[in-house]
Steps between C-alpha positions, in 0.01 A plus 500: 500500500540867463809644337621861491796602286723795566770601259834597661819647361761306295249247371400391852151401578311452825198268528270514788320160519194431718416130558157426641491369866345174393800422273746594787303270745504209255890548454527512870330161532742359243802649679377350840486152347842534347643640828328215702657241283849628578507581872532240786237558765507256808200270510414542136618340163620754239214661329242378760517772761196733525527849352491661841786289626714574185425868526592495867825315421638705200288822526211619279731770356735225373224316320356828361854596359508159331153564355608843372821361349294238319237730363667830436736408219221302323269801524776731372554302185121484444500882537781570251344265253166679537664844463739381227806617680837326407740527801872466456619495869417297808198647665510650855204427716364719782202371702268786611219300652523140627223381724262202509154595401619815323606568139883441445654815360859525370708708266758375253764710333685379192670632181302438187587510142504855375258629241637534144413797281554362153627708222507394128575133463339415161631602159836600631788567267844365556820571317674159489685390195578135394856417438583456142661159403736570220810325350727659749314354789501151343876541438563601866328177611721296253813672636411394852445153379839515326647622825357209698636246248844655489819320587750627736860467358841601626639806315799439283840512657624860545147651469424812693185560707223653300153620583244224575778246559463263798816505719628357822691751714730517802485841664596666828393845591696780696383828648776736621750214441314263734305195399133515610245236605294353217747636230657179383381229270652182337384356166208748519256465193426827325334598178652823360233758447268346770562809727508271802816658640580872602446732199819509294638166620401286215590752226861498622530132454430529122822420314657288787634156426495178684774496771550863476512703818360852497371766743133626477443835647147592610310715750224349718158666447390735771192288560711178535356260760828476708526824694879490521546481123251767387658740253852350553750450219623131472750300310420137402789283412349261237603190297287365234494124524289395199296651213201328347278623221156394377479350158153529362359226267407598143150611455351246255266203479737281691487748791125493484497123521740493798339800695123418438253237365499671161675371190567841338626844608184653328266276719691603811466868406129462440446335831714777685283767329176325597606473865618860514157612354316295759718651768446850370124446501498369853716804615269738322190352656652502852620861465173610366313337778737646760460860344113492477461372856744751622305778324166375630647489852651851482173632371323390820497659847538304822638554846677189601512407874862451608411157640413375151837606379680338792297178449619489133858562610461200727391291210783617277757411765343156558524442120870611502572261795328215307708565187825518705416176673449331161859624418615355827542843682338645807358851504737591788800398285368698206478814714854461620631462143299799387626704801150595612237407765137411492379856576707647205371211275136575602566871420629421146189284438252765605451700179460185297253363758297818480471482125400139510238562763356786308488301179309210668259743661437665156453170321250400771312817464486465127373147526229630736405784271483269196328211672790264411461160685704185514341185378556159639671372191751788508601405856531139379724613208716692743539206730588279206769752401635502851511130512704476172741763644551302809501150358180410699135403429230753505331305798822545703536872422132564582539312830798709601309824403206398713707384797703832502183709469618656171189454297413870522860578395462283189171667406649849535811404295288373210256792526786755485651319199163484325447870571848605378433303170172700457686821541764378253240388236355853504829677417464744217688384187 
């Protein structure tokens, strides 16, 4: 087999492949037997008719086409393996010479992975700081725990609404003296200071007492979702129905026993500090890794074919659809709620997709430059990790990966992660 490679624009490549006549003739014989076994020819059992009869019945050209369709893809994949070309699109075949007794000649056009010109990727410097865990941070966590353990109690008789109170409210809104749709509520729960109503609404309720009627005057924001209310002044006639307040428990050893598995407040504080330090370390490592890989990617040069970006967008949308289905929602419903369509969604994903594709290409190029390989035990470890995450056995996960033809994807994922770690380990301190 002879293979000539021609580089085209936009990472496209054209391969002209010449297959010796003897191989085409052999493929023709196999195609004839396959066709003979399928066609009904009067006077003969399937597969038993002589070649001449079969050729006369279906046509020699038909059998020859079958032979080419069988041999051409196989020879193409042999060719790209020989020439070490990694394609990212479905190949397009164009047969030039197709005749028994002569060499088969055909051209194949496809988009290949682009060449990456690496920049600096070792010894990079990143400016990422680890969060400090101080007494204030520990106290903040304790305050949140106190809030979760708080009791909700009715305010004393005659109490007035104050900031952070939880109230129930009857209200009815009017614009130009007319009630408007959606402007009425009964026993509506509201925390004062939550800013869940129109700006200024909650502030005017401060000082009101249970059963007291009052007018709240506000102006709808210019960017309000209801077109007919944008920028309009409104009056809400309001009645506070109830006032409740949080009563926090005392911060002591008894609280520690109630809110945790610890016997003393000091033990609880020590545990909170330890967890915050672990969280800060994890966050620091993740941010450092993201920063150094981003820097290595930005230092490299590569022209990414549009098709690779579109393919990554497809993957991102498939992943979104899967997450939505796990939450009981269809993609179409999500698009309606988000007031968008699939084309706009694709457009919003493009920049991120381009960055992700470039990052993957750079990591693959670094792996090649450094001679990084994936060992069998590393693949086994990855499968084990996936099995634990999905609550399955390693054998089950491996079977699914094999059945879905995702072995190469698995290898590439582990390779990129291993390469990223090598870049991270070389970071200058």
